[in-house]
C-alpha angles and dihedrals in degrees: 000000000000090000090053093049090048092051092048091048091048091050091048092051092048092051091046091051092051092047091050091050092050091051093049094046101039127159101229101185144001120206127188136186132179127218112233107018089195122027122198116175148063118338151272088055124201115220122194123211119196119193134183123206115202123200133192095220134022148259092034129171108222129189119201146158138196120244120201126204090240089064096258120135132201122231117277112267131196124206135175110228112208100172136042091281140011128206123227129182140204132179127206122195116198148131137083129229110287094014121133113191142154116219134179140206132197130192109222120195109206101183150065086000124016105230135138135202118241111268113268114213127208128194112219118195112182121199118231 
């Protein structure tokens, strides 16, 4: 009985510690822009996505990944944020001659706070 209570108390304290850490080191906002927003030219086209991850306290260790509208995902990345916000960048090369497509990208923070940027959409118009 005492052993069970001790185990329950230990689990509770561990969970409370993790929750307190997550509240202290919280990602407050994720912003994302695409350059260009509309591409007209020869293909394949290279699109650049520039994100900023904002935190409430620093330093903060943040894990994130990129999510593409075609279902693809980038590898999980970990950065240490030492200021109010940290920039991250991803490129996507796509398109064939004559193709006209709209694609999107989202920056998804996995830890310490699960939060995503709104999807940024880009129109790609490839010349023949």
